[in-house]
N, CA, C and O of each residue as an XYZ file, in Angstrom:
832
protein
N     -15.112     21.153     -5.546
C     -15.525     21.499     -4.473
C     -14.946     20.732     -3.265
O     -14.483     21.269     -2.259
N     -15.026     19.499     -3.480
C     -14.508     18.555     -2.356
C     -12.938     18.766     -2.127
O     -12.433     18.639     -1.012
N     -12.285     19.063     -3.153
C     -10.859     19.245     -3.027
C     -10.533     20.476     -2.281
O      -9.595     20.530     -1.487
N     -11.406     21.570     -2.576
C     -11.000     22.887     -1.880
C     -11.546     22.802     -0.504
O     -11.194     23.724      0.233
N     -12.324     21.905      0.006
C     -12.782     21.862      1.448
C     -12.296     20.682      2.213
O     -12.574     20.517      3.400
N     -11.531     19.826      1.480
C     -10.867     18.645      2.291
C      -9.575     18.452      1.775
O      -9.283     18.780      0.625
N      -8.669     17.860      2.678
C      -7.467     17.677      2.375
C      -7.232     16.228      2.081
O      -7.616     15.364      2.869
N      -6.550     15.915      0.855
C      -6.338     14.564      0.447
C      -4.821     14.180      0.257
O      -4.037     15.092     -0.004
N      -4.369     12.919      0.369
C      -3.009     12.624     -0.012
C      -2.821     12.732     -1.626
O      -1.755     13.116     -2.108
N      -3.800     12.411     -2.322
C      -3.877     12.456     -3.952
C      -5.183     12.432     -4.176
O      -6.067     12.170     -3.361
N      -5.325     12.802     -5.678
C      -6.595     12.874     -6.480
C      -6.414     11.833     -7.612
O      -5.462     11.906     -8.389
N      -7.319     10.896     -7.683
C      -7.470     10.071     -8.843
C      -8.401     10.814     -9.858
O      -9.604     10.971     -9.647
N      -7.763     11.250    -10.955
C      -8.694     12.079    -12.057
C      -8.843     11.279    -13.446
O      -7.973     11.040    -14.283
N     -10.208     10.938    -13.438
C     -10.670     10.305    -14.790
C     -10.554     11.208    -15.745
O     -11.216     12.237    -15.614
N      -9.704     11.050    -16.916
C      -9.630     12.048    -18.076
C     -10.996     12.215    -18.624
O     -11.389     13.321    -18.993
N     -11.745     11.130    -18.690
C     -12.799     11.070    -19.751
C     -14.187     11.198    -18.925
O     -15.153     10.485    -19.196
N     -14.202     12.088    -17.982
C     -15.429     12.373    -17.297
C     -16.574     13.068    -17.962
O     -16.366     13.957    -18.787
N     -17.857     12.660    -17.602
C     -19.008     13.548    -18.250
C     -18.887     15.047    -17.639
O     -18.308     15.403    -16.613
N     -19.551     15.752    -18.507
C     -19.845     17.248    -18.130
C     -18.547     18.062    -18.190
O     -18.426     19.009    -18.967
N     -17.519     17.644    -17.299
C     -16.120     18.348    -17.320
C     -15.256     17.343    -17.324
O     -15.262     16.582    -16.356
N     -14.318     17.123    -18.427
C     -13.259     16.218    -18.456
C     -12.150     16.379    -17.378
O     -12.098     17.372    -16.652
N     -11.331     15.428    -17.319
C     -10.238     15.567    -16.280
C      -9.167     16.596    -16.552
O      -8.563     17.138    -15.627
N      -8.915     16.884    -17.916
C      -7.940     17.960    -18.119
C      -8.499     19.425    -17.565
O      -7.814     20.150    -16.844
N      -9.717     19.724    -17.967
C     -10.275     20.831    -17.394
C     -10.369     20.980    -16.014
O     -10.149     22.060    -15.466
N     -10.704     19.896    -15.373
C     -10.836     19.895    -14.026
C      -9.556     19.987    -13.181
O      -9.635     20.351    -12.008
N      -8.371     19.666    -13.747
C      -7.132     19.598    -13.357
C      -6.590     20.919    -13.437
O      -5.837     21.405    -12.593
N      -7.026     21.534    -14.559
C      -6.493     23.208    -14.765
C      -7.243     24.070    -13.692
O      -6.694     25.031    -13.155
N      -8.458     23.701    -13.421
C      -9.235     24.511    -12.404
C      -8.513     24.330    -11.025
O      -8.232     25.320    -10.350
N      -8.210     23.036    -10.604
C      -7.647     22.701     -9.479
C      -6.295     23.490     -9.237
O      -6.057     24.115     -8.203
N      -5.472     23.387    -10.281
C      -4.179     24.117    -10.198
C      -4.257     25.635    -10.256
O      -3.394     26.326     -9.715
N      -5.317     26.168    -10.931
C      -5.410     27.512    -10.982
C      -5.702     28.038     -9.594
O      -5.219     29.082     -9.155
N      -6.546     27.224     -8.919
C      -6.906     27.611     -7.451
C      -5.846     27.358     -6.349
O      -6.083     27.497     -5.149
N      -4.557     26.945     -6.910
C      -3.463     26.864     -5.907
C      -3.295     25.591     -5.234
O      -2.373     25.394     -4.443
N      -4.198     24.694     -5.543
C      -4.098     23.378     -4.847
C      -2.941     22.610     -5.416
O      -2.838     22.384     -6.622
N      -2.058     22.207     -4.499
C      -0.950     21.303     -4.939
C      -1.072     19.868     -4.672
O      -0.042     19.194     -4.700
N      -2.216     19.304     -4.412
C      -2.421     17.938     -4.184
C      -1.913     17.092     -5.402
O      -2.207     17.500     -6.526
N      -1.223     16.023     -5.276
C      -0.816     15.211     -6.382
C      -1.952     14.606     -7.135
O      -2.780     13.881     -6.581
N      -1.987     14.922     -8.454
C      -3.218     14.340     -9.272
C      -2.670     13.231    -10.116
O      -1.678     13.422    -10.819
N      -3.350     11.959    -10.062
C      -2.967     10.948    -10.762
C      -4.048     10.667    -11.825
O      -5.159     10.262    -11.481
N      -3.733     10.878    -13.092
C      -4.780     10.661    -14.332
C      -4.956      9.251    -14.578
O      -4.095      8.393    -14.382
N      -6.279      9.036    -15.079
C      -6.792      7.750    -15.311
C      -7.463      7.753    -16.822
O      -8.299      8.597    -17.144
N      -7.049      6.820    -17.618
C      -7.691      6.791    -18.913
C      -7.406      5.366    -19.514
O      -6.384      4.740    -19.235
N      -8.343      4.919    -20.322
C      -8.194      3.580    -21.005
C      -7.418      3.798    -22.269
O      -6.767      2.832    -22.666
N      -7.384      4.775    -22.884
C      -6.805      4.911    -24.320
C      -6.155      6.201    -24.256
O      -6.858      7.208    -24.334
N      -4.694      6.314    -24.103
C      -4.001      7.514    -24.240
C      -2.684      7.272    -24.888
O      -1.979      6.315    -24.569
N      -2.325      8.207    -25.872
C      -0.965      7.813    -26.563
C      -0.093      8.697    -25.782
O      -0.519      9.440    -24.898
N       1.173      8.596    -26.141
C       2.373      9.298    -25.463
C       2.113     10.720    -25.541
O       2.299     11.359    -24.505
N       1.669     11.413    -26.702
C       1.542     12.925    -26.711
C       0.471     13.148    -25.780
O       0.686     14.116    -25.050
N      -0.705     12.506    -25.562
C      -1.784     12.769    -24.630
C      -1.146     12.847    -23.158
O      -1.466     13.720    -22.352
N      -0.276     11.909    -22.918
C       0.228     11.673    -21.485
C       1.067     12.955    -21.230
O       0.941     13.564    -20.167
N       1.894     13.352    -22.170
C       2.714     14.512    -22.056
C       1.932     15.817    -21.785
O       2.315     16.670    -20.984
N       0.832     15.897    -22.503
C       0.100     17.144    -22.326
C      -0.642     17.071    -20.806
O      -0.760     18.095    -20.133
N      -1.112     15.806    -20.351
C      -1.574     15.691    -19.071
C      -0.598     16.196    -18.028
O      -0.955     16.881    -17.069
N       0.600     15.840    -18.252
C       1.565     15.995    -17.228
C       1.968     17.539    -17.257
O       2.360     18.087    -16.227
N       1.854     18.270    -18.550
C       2.223     19.578    -18.751
C       1.334     20.486    -17.977
O       1.830     21.481    -17.448
N      -0.177     20.180    -17.843
C      -1.097     20.977    -17.217
C      -1.300     20.659    -15.880
O      -2.303     21.090    -15.311
N      -0.363     19.856    -15.208
C      -0.418     19.595    -13.628
C      -0.804     18.283    -13.187
O      -0.981     18.142    -11.977
N      -0.989     17.173    -14.045
C      -1.119     15.959    -13.554
C       0.208     15.439    -13.174
O       1.192     15.635    -13.887
N       0.253     14.843    -12.175
C       1.675     14.236    -11.526
C       2.080     13.026    -12.101
O       3.257     12.862    -12.422
N       1.151     12.080    -12.281
C       1.408     10.831    -12.743
C       0.153     10.058    -13.458
O      -0.954     10.596    -13.492
N       0.346      8.986    -13.931
C      -0.704      8.563    -14.910
C      -0.772      7.071    -14.769
O       0.242      6.374    -14.741
N      -2.277      6.489    -14.659
C      -2.356      5.090    -14.859
C      -3.373      4.724    -15.784
O      -4.395      5.399    -15.905
N      -3.135      3.621    -16.489
C      -3.943      3.231    -17.613
C      -5.108      2.221    -17.072
O      -4.964      1.457    -16.118
N      -6.072      2.337    -17.717
C      -7.376      1.473    -17.285
C      -7.369      0.305    -18.329
O      -7.188      0.541    -19.524
N      -7.582     -1.033    -17.819
C      -7.835     -1.474    -16.489
C      -6.417     -1.441    -15.774
O      -5.337     -1.871    -16.177
N      -6.759     -0.780    -14.555
C      -5.576     -0.681    -13.646
C      -4.791     -2.014    -13.252
O      -5.325     -3.091    -12.985
N      -3.564     -1.768    -13.263
C      -2.533     -2.799    -12.846
C      -2.154     -2.752    -11.173
O      -1.423     -1.930    -10.622
N      -2.717     -3.635    -10.688
C      -2.724     -3.428     -9.190
C      -1.436     -3.063     -8.541
O      -1.391     -2.368     -7.526
N      -0.297     -3.586     -9.198
C       1.178     -3.214     -8.683
C       1.395     -1.791     -8.992
O       1.964     -1.121     -8.131
N       1.038     -1.242    -10.063
C       1.196      0.208    -10.657
C       0.438      1.143     -9.584
O       0.946      2.193     -9.192
N      -0.812      0.682     -9.140
C      -1.502      1.295     -8.248
C      -1.082      1.288     -6.772
O      -1.300      2.238     -6.021
N      -0.444      0.116     -6.393
C       0.105      0.089     -5.151
C       1.441      1.038     -5.035
O       1.651      1.742     -4.047
N       2.323      0.967     -6.175
C       3.458      1.895     -6.305
C       3.091      3.378     -6.080
O       3.750      4.153     -5.388
N       1.953      3.678     -6.752
C       1.620      5.077     -6.933
C       0.999      5.408     -5.478
O       1.205      6.505     -4.958
N       0.344      4.558     -4.942
C      -0.185      4.889     -3.321
C       1.224      5.049     -2.568
O       1.368      6.122     -1.983
N       2.134      4.258     -2.512
C       3.274      4.212     -1.749
C       4.091      5.373     -2.059
O       4.800      5.815     -1.155
N       4.101      5.971     -3.274
C       4.734      7.288     -3.587
C       4.130      8.426     -3.134
O       4.874      9.284     -2.658
N       2.925      8.639     -3.172
C       2.141      9.856     -2.942
C       1.464      9.948     -1.635
O       1.091     11.030     -1.179
N       1.282      8.684     -0.955
C       0.471      8.728      0.419
C       1.445      9.311      1.384
O       2.666      9.161      1.353
N       0.765      9.977      2.223
C       1.597     10.463      3.346
C       1.951      9.302      4.355
O       2.758      9.494      5.264
N       1.356      8.157      4.175
C       1.479      7.021      5.027
C       2.559      6.232      4.533
O       2.406      5.486      3.565
N       3.695      6.357      5.169
C       4.863      5.487      4.622
C       5.501      4.769      5.708
O       5.182      5.001      6.874
N       6.498      3.799      5.359
C       7.155      2.974      6.266
C       7.914      3.814      7.463
O       8.118      3.256      8.541
N       8.287      5.049      7.257
C       9.073      5.714      8.250
C       8.321      6.188      9.287
O       8.851      6.443     10.369
N       7.011      6.356      9.068
C       5.885      6.820     10.157
C       4.930      5.809     10.590
O       3.952      6.082     11.287
N       5.237      4.555     10.145
C       4.248      3.500     10.424
C       4.144      3.261     12.059
O       3.107      3.121     12.708
N       5.361      3.253     12.489
C       5.163      2.999     13.991
C       4.445      4.057     14.782
O       3.705      3.699     15.699
N       4.598      5.288     14.510
C       3.796      6.302     15.106
C       2.305      6.228     14.954
O       1.553      6.464     15.899
N       1.819      5.846     13.573
C       0.466      5.672     13.250
C      -0.075      4.622     13.918
O      -1.196      4.689     14.423
N       0.851      3.330     13.988
C       0.299      2.249     14.644
C       0.065      2.381     15.990
O      -0.850      1.730     16.495
N       0.839      3.225     16.750
C       0.590      3.465     18.277
C      -0.763      4.118     18.535
O      -1.378      3.976     19.591
N      -1.192      4.855     17.483
C      -2.622      5.491     17.366
C      -3.819      4.609     17.077
O      -4.972      5.020     17.211
N      -3.501      3.336     16.659
C      -4.430      2.509     16.248
C      -4.718      1.363     17.089
O      -3.987      1.114     18.048
N      -5.790      0.598     16.788
C      -6.341     -0.399     17.809
C      -5.163     -1.650     17.414
O      -4.900     -1.968     16.254
N      -4.568     -2.233     18.570
C      -3.775     -3.386     18.390
C      -4.491     -4.588     18.389
O      -5.156     -4.838     19.394
N      -4.487     -5.416     17.418
C      -5.217     -6.507     17.357
C      -4.443     -7.839     17.090
O      -3.300     -7.748     16.642
N      -4.925     -8.933     17.307
C      -4.317    -10.167     17.227
C      -4.991    -10.839     16.010
O      -6.118    -10.492     15.655
N      -4.305    -11.785     15.386
C      -4.888    -12.336     14.222
C      -6.326    -13.045     14.468
O      -7.240    -12.934     13.651
N      -6.435    -13.765     15.638
C      -7.701    -14.449     15.969
C      -8.839    -13.465     16.247
O     -10.001    -13.864     16.327
N      -8.542    -12.323     16.377
C      -9.442    -11.204     16.764
C     -10.087    -10.570     15.738
O     -11.096     -9.900     15.954
N      -9.578    -10.719     14.551
C      -9.957     -9.910     13.486
C     -10.748    -10.604     12.274
O     -10.663    -11.816     12.077
N     -11.466     -9.814     11.536
C     -12.000    -10.451     10.259
C     -11.504     -9.450      9.140
O     -10.931     -8.376      9.324
N     -11.855    -10.045      7.931
C     -11.461     -9.145      6.851
C     -12.234     -7.827      6.840
O     -11.803     -6.830      6.259
N     -13.281     -7.856      7.441
C     -14.118     -6.352      7.456
C     -13.426     -5.581      8.389
O     -13.358     -4.374      8.155
N     -12.823     -6.082      9.539
C     -11.921     -5.362     10.550
C     -10.893     -4.685      9.808
O     -10.734     -3.473      9.953
N     -10.090     -5.451      8.924
C      -9.018     -5.033      8.287
C      -9.463     -3.931      7.431
O      -8.937     -2.831      7.601
N     -10.333     -4.076      6.563
C     -10.935     -3.020      5.590
C     -11.233     -1.798      6.419
O     -10.777     -0.726      6.020
N     -11.964     -1.832      7.558
C     -12.373     -0.685      8.420
C     -11.207      0.129      8.796
O     -11.204      1.352      8.654
N     -10.089     -0.621      9.335
C      -8.976     -0.106      9.798
C      -8.314      0.758      8.717
O      -8.027      1.935      8.937
N      -8.043      0.065      7.378
C      -7.462      0.710      6.291
C      -8.078      2.091      5.936
O      -7.444      3.115      5.680
N      -9.365      1.946      5.963
C     -10.226      3.127      5.414
C     -10.379      4.226      6.457
O     -11.043      5.219      6.160
N      -9.825      4.124      7.633
C      -9.490      5.157      8.457
C      -8.414      6.089      7.997
O      -8.456      7.264      8.362
N      -7.464      5.659      7.232
C      -6.492      6.379      6.655
C      -6.221      6.654      5.222
O      -5.575      7.608      4.787
N      -6.872      5.572      4.439
C      -6.920      5.671      3.020
C      -8.348      5.683      2.607
O      -9.014      4.660      2.768
N      -8.910      6.819      2.057
C     -10.167      6.930      1.761
C     -10.586      6.308      0.416
O     -10.846      6.982     -0.581
N     -10.629      4.936      0.475
C     -10.742      4.345     -0.935
C     -11.855      3.467     -0.717
O     -12.103      3.087      0.427
N     -12.679      3.038     -1.872
C     -13.723      2.147     -1.757
C     -13.228      0.741     -1.527
O     -12.057      0.503     -1.820
N     -13.982     -0.206     -1.040
C     -13.690     -1.467     -0.789
C     -13.029     -2.244     -1.865
O     -12.190     -3.110     -1.618
N     -13.475     -1.875     -3.252
C     -12.996     -2.800     -4.321
C     -11.544     -2.400     -4.497
O     -10.795     -3.301     -4.874
N     -11.033     -1.232     -4.294
C      -9.661     -0.926     -4.454
C      -8.818     -1.304     -3.360
O      -7.619     -1.533     -3.525
N      -9.466     -1.390     -2.101
C      -8.584     -2.046     -1.112
C      -8.600     -3.347     -1.097
O      -7.714     -3.960     -0.501
N      -9.493     -3.912     -1.674
C      -9.473     -5.636     -2.054
C      -8.408     -5.928     -2.826
O      -7.655     -6.871     -2.585
N      -8.257     -5.001     -3.969
C      -7.256     -5.071     -4.949
C      -5.784     -4.995     -4.438
O      -4.888     -5.717     -4.874
N      -5.631     -4.080     -3.503
C      -4.466     -3.740     -2.869
C      -4.050     -5.012     -1.995
O      -2.886     -5.409     -1.939
N      -5.159     -5.637     -1.290
C      -4.783     -6.702     -0.199
C      -4.377     -7.937     -1.206
O      -3.485     -8.748     -0.957
N      -5.133     -7.935     -2.303
C      -4.880     -9.270     -3.290
C      -3.427     -9.122     -3.783
O      -2.721    -10.120     -3.927
N      -2.983     -7.885     -4.041
C      -1.806     -7.687     -4.555
C      -0.762     -7.819     -3.639
O       0.301     -8.284     -4.052
N      -0.888     -7.453     -2.327
C       0.050     -7.826     -1.334
C       0.227     -9.339     -1.104
O       1.351     -9.814     -0.940
N      -1.016    -10.179     -1.092
C      -1.005    -11.412     -0.936
C      -0.120    -12.244     -2.162
O       0.715    -13.124     -1.954
N      -0.474    -11.799     -3.261
C       0.091    -12.461     -4.461
C       1.627    -12.347     -4.480
O       2.359    -13.184     -5.007
N       2.023    -11.285     -3.886
C       3.483    -11.026     -3.946
C       4.203    -11.435     -2.769
O       5.411    -11.233     -2.649
N       3.452    -12.042     -1.840
C       4.076    -12.405     -0.373
C       4.777    -13.777     -0.535
O       5.792    -13.976      0.132
N       4.328    -14.712     -1.344
C       4.894    -15.919     -1.469
C       6.346    -15.978     -1.689
O       7.025    -16.783     -1.051
N       6.904    -15.126     -2.610
C       8.129    -14.962     -3.042
C       8.841    -14.393     -1.745
O       9.815    -15.022     -1.330
N       8.448    -13.299     -1.099
C       9.009    -12.754     -0.089
C       9.117    -13.719      1.095
O      10.124    -13.793      1.800
N       8.079    -14.407      1.255
C       8.251    -15.409      2.450
C       9.156    -16.690      2.077
O       9.586    -17.379      3.003
N       9.403    -16.969      0.968
C      10.379    -18.003      0.591
C      11.787    -17.406      0.699
O      12.702    -18.185      0.964
N      12.069    -16.043      0.511
C      13.150    -15.450      0.558
C      13.643    -15.535      2.055
O      14.777    -15.880      2.387
N      12.699    -15.198      2.847
C      12.752    -15.173      4.252
C      12.959    -16.622      4.835
O      13.788    -16.761      5.735
N      12.316    -17.611      4.414
C      12.593    -18.975      4.719
C      14.101    -19.206      4.465
O      14.871    -19.519      5.373
N      14.480    -19.033      3.172
C      15.979    -19.237      2.768
C      16.845    -18.598      3.717
O      17.797    -19.253      4.143
N      16.655    -17.355      4.137
C      17.605    -16.688      4.988
C      17.724    -17.178      6.436
O      18.752    -17.133      7.111
N      16.420    -17.699      6.858
C      16.457    -18.359      8.116
C      17.106    -19.769      7.913
O      17.770    -20.128      8.885
N      17.069    -20.511      7.029
C      17.611    -21.773      6.911
C      19.164    -21.773      6.713
O      19.844    -22.680      7.192
N      19.721    -20.729      5.991
C      21.104    -20.365      5.970
C      21.662    -19.540      7.036
O      22.851    -19.222      7.073
N      20.807    -19.204      7.885
C      21.244    -18.279      8.960
C      21.845    -16.980      8.589
O      22.739    -16.452      9.251
N      21.287    -16.435      7.419
C      21.737    -15.196      6.756
C      21.077    -14.063      7.239
O      20.049    -13.690      6.673
N      21.614    -13.343      8.401
C      20.753    -12.298      8.971
C      20.428    -11.042      7.893
O      19.428    -10.332      7.991
N      21.301    -10.921      7.004
C      20.978     -9.937      6.095
C      19.716    -10.021      5.215
O      18.971     -9.074      4.966
N      19.576    -11.335      4.761
C      18.349    -11.851      3.946
C      17.113    -11.811      4.928
O      16.019    -11.410      4.531
N      17.321    -12.230      6.196
C      16.195    -12.101      6.855
C      15.876    -10.614      7.145
O      14.698    -10.266      7.060
N      16.732     -9.794      7.449
C      16.470     -8.430      7.569
C      15.803     -7.765      6.551
O      14.823     -7.056      6.781
N      16.320     -7.964      5.304
C      15.790     -7.395      4.023
C      14.347     -7.836      3.802
O      13.422     -7.038      3.653
N      14.201     -9.345      3.791
C      12.789     -9.701      3.691
C      11.761     -9.288      4.693
O      10.620     -8.993      4.338
N      12.191     -9.261      6.081
C      11.306     -8.668      7.110
C      10.847     -7.171      6.870
O       9.736     -6.703      7.119
N      11.921     -6.536      6.343
C      11.775     -5.070      5.961
C      10.706     -4.894      5.045
O       9.851     -4.022      5.196
N      10.731     -5.724      4.065
C       9.752     -5.678      2.868
C       8.324     -6.099      3.526
O       7.335     -5.511      3.088
N       8.183     -6.872      4.333
C       6.856     -7.420      4.925
C       6.194     -6.214      5.901
O       5.009     -5.882      5.916
N       7.263     -5.663      6.690
C       6.814     -4.684      7.718
C       6.328     -3.461      6.933
O       5.296     -2.892      7.289
N       7.073     -3.012      5.818
C       6.708     -1.671      5.050
C       5.384     -1.959      4.534
O       4.458     -1.212      4.850
N       5.163     -3.073      3.688
C       3.793     -3.208      3.148
C       2.625     -3.465      4.039
O       1.504     -2.983      3.874
N       2.993     -4.280      5.008
C       1.807     -4.617      5.909
C       1.563     -3.372      6.858
O       0.433     -3.186      7.311
N       2.624     -2.505      7.168
C       2.332     -1.299      7.951
C       1.428     -0.369      7.298
O       0.561      0.245      7.919
N       1.632     -0.257      6.011
C       0.936      0.752      5.192
C      -0.565      0.250      5.000
O      -1.456      1.066      4.768
N      -0.767     -0.837      5.081
C      -2.314     -1.562      4.839
C      -2.818     -1.887      6.377
O      -3.804     -2.608      6.529
N      -2.108     -1.332      7.530
C      -2.652     -1.598      8.756
C      -2.706     -2.932      9.092
O      -3.627     -3.198      9.864
N      -1.995     -3.874      8.750
C      -1.887     -5.302      9.194
C      -1.074     -5.286     10.512
O       0.059     -5.766     10.528
N      -1.601     -4.773     11.551
C      -0.818     -4.741     12.717
C      -0.047     -6.021     13.087
O       1.169     -6.081     13.268
N      -0.841     -6.939     13.166
C      -0.269     -8.282     13.681
C       0.977     -8.762     12.820
O       1.969     -9.195     13.406
N       0.936     -8.696     11.536
C       2.171     -8.876     10.573
C       3.181     -7.959     10.750
O       4.375     -8.256     10.724
N       2.687     -6.717     10.953
C       3.748     -5.651     11.032
C       4.677     -5.934     12.274
O       5.898     -6.065     12.190
N       3.970     -6.009     13.391
C       4.634     -6.237     14.727
C       5.759     -7.461     14.755
O       6.862     -7.398     15.298
N       5.184     -8.621     14.012
C       6.174     -9.761     13.734
C       7.323     -9.352     13.019
O       8.473     -9.449     13.446
N       6.967     -8.866     11.859
C       7.997     -8.730     10.834
C       9.118     -7.557     11.254
O      10.326     -7.636     11.032
N       8.442     -6.481     11.895
C       9.396     -5.419     12.397
C      10.344     -5.992     13.565
O      11.515     -5.638     13.703
N       9.754     -6.826     14.301
C      10.633     -7.365     15.506
C      11.733     -8.260     14.757
O      12.908     -8.103     15.090
N      11.450     -9.074     13.885
C      12.272     -9.914     12.999
C      13.434     -9.128     12.343
O      14.612     -9.487     12.345
N      12.915     -7.966     11.763
C      13.904     -7.004     11.089
C      15.052     -6.500     12.046
O      16.263     -6.529     11.828
N      14.360     -6.014     13.198
C      15.380     -5.385     14.272
C      16.238     -6.431     14.741
O      17.448     -6.201     14.755
N      15.732     -7.744     15.197
C      16.508     -8.761     15.752
C      17.696     -9.244     14.780
O      18.802     -9.579     15.203
N      17.323     -9.238     13.408
C      18.271     -9.838     12.664
C      19.265     -8.897     12.289
O      20.401     -9.256     11.977
N      18.857     -7.576     12.305
C      19.930     -6.615     12.105
C      20.919     -6.547     13.275
O      22.061     -6.138     13.070
N      20.552     -6.904     14.400
C      21.259     -6.854     15.533
C      22.048     -8.360     15.735
O      22.767     -8.648     16.692
N      21.745     -9.171     14.666
C      22.360    -10.468     14.682
C      22.082    -11.331     15.833
O      22.948    -12.031     16.357
N      20.780    -11.268     16.247
C      20.223    -12.106     17.396
C      19.769    -13.290     16.940
O      18.930    -13.404     16.046
N      20.354    -14.291     17.590
C      20.059    -15.752     17.306
C      18.723    -16.213     18.055
O      18.805    -16.594     19.222
N      17.603    -16.184     17.453
C      16.339    -16.452     18.065
C      15.586    -17.517     17.182
O      16.094    -18.143     16.252
N      14.352    -17.611     17.607
C      13.481    -18.603     16.876
C      12.875    -17.834     15.861
O      11.800    -17.282     16.094
N      13.458    -17.723     14.707
C      12.739    -16.919     13.587
C      11.923    -17.990     12.736
O      11.255    -17.576     11.788
N      11.945    -19.171     12.997
C      11.172    -20.188     12.408
C       9.643    -20.183     12.869
O       8.635    -20.398     12.197
N       9.780    -19.874     14.203
C       8.309    -19.614     14.871
C       7.675    -18.382     14.328
O       6.459    -18.340     14.139
N       8.421    -17.431     14.086
C       7.906    -16.059     13.559
C       7.380    -16.421     12.122
O       6.247    -16.059     11.802
N       8.206    -17.156     11.210
C       7.861    -17.511      9.892
C       6.517    -18.244      9.848
O       5.644    -17.967      9.026
N       6.413    -19.113     10.700
C       5.195    -19.921     10.765
C       4.117    -18.970     11.036
O       3.134    -18.978     10.295
N       4.191    -18.156     12.012
C       3.034    -17.144     12.275
C       2.611    -16.296     11.014
O       1.436    -16.043     10.746
N       3.566    -15.935     10.359
C       3.343    -15.151      9.078
C       2.734    -15.849      7.839
O       1.927    -15.338      7.063
N       3.240    -17.076      7.778
C       2.772    -17.909      6.662
C       1.203    -18.278      7.241
O       0.357    -18.184      6.351
N       0.765    -18.609      8.338
C      -0.571    -18.841      8.726
C      -1.555    -17.598      8.468
O      -2.678    -17.643      7.967
N      -0.896    -16.551      8.905
C      -1.865    -15.206      8.649
C      -2.203    -14.992      7.065
O      -3.348    -14.792      6.660
N      -1.057    -15.062      6.230
C      -1.364    -14.920      4.790
C      -1.977    -15.997      4.106
O      -2.468    -15.880      2.983
N      -1.956    -17.170      4.844
C      -2.909    -18.337      4.166
C      -4.281    -17.896      4.608
O      -5.195    -17.919      3.783
N      -4.507    -17.481      5.893
C      -5.813    -17.148      6.318
C      -6.259    -15.947      5.379
O      -7.306    -16.128      4.756
N      -5.675    -14.892      5.224
C      -5.879    -13.729      4.396
C      -6.238    -14.172      2.915
O      -7.190    -13.670      2.319
N      -5.527    -15.015      2.432
C      -5.697    -15.559      0.997
C      -6.964    -16.205      1.102
O      -7.751    -16.009      0.176
N      -7.342    -16.988      2.113
C      -8.700    -17.698      1.911
C      -9.902    -16.833      2.324
O     -11.051    -17.174      2.040
N      -9.623    -15.729      2.986
C     -10.771    -14.668      2.977
C     -10.943    -13.905      1.883
O     -12.016    -13.351      1.646
N      -9.883    -13.810      1.108
C     -10.127    -12.842     -0.143
C     -10.582    -13.690     -1.439
O     -11.006    -13.194     -2.482
N     -10.421    -14.998     -1.185
C     -10.814    -15.872     -2.300
C     -12.404    -16.055     -2.330
O     -12.929    -16.755     -3.196
């Protein structure tokens, strides 16, 4: 009923639901002509099961317990929110500074565009933070060696992931770094790096 009356970027379908299982629910959804991507979820599925799920209209599959990186990749793949349209979406959102926001503010902003429970959003934020150390180190190495290509690529990664999760403060800094390094502009990248490190240190402490 909800799928028929609402538009979603994707549907997470638990295969082992009570009353009606995910396979039957998927068949009904597809029979009604609904083409929304469906992501199957199950704790125990062998290869032949997965092939069956894909054959009846399930687009992708995640095993439980869910690995946050795989969930993040799935969201990036099927969500209509992507790096290319982040700038347009951000123009429609409230622009905030790091000092003006709380973790609750961040969650509220994400939920305007991704209709997930707080537990999933917190996992996404934790996944972002856990992978950010490596990217920030790459960025720092690029700045130290004055390698504009490394700066651009690292900033691009940060801008993409932060934009999708509505971290406006981070997006604006990293997007500017990306553009300036692409144009080989010699500027104070160290100052921008310091701001990014401070933000993710703050976010990490809020999530812990």
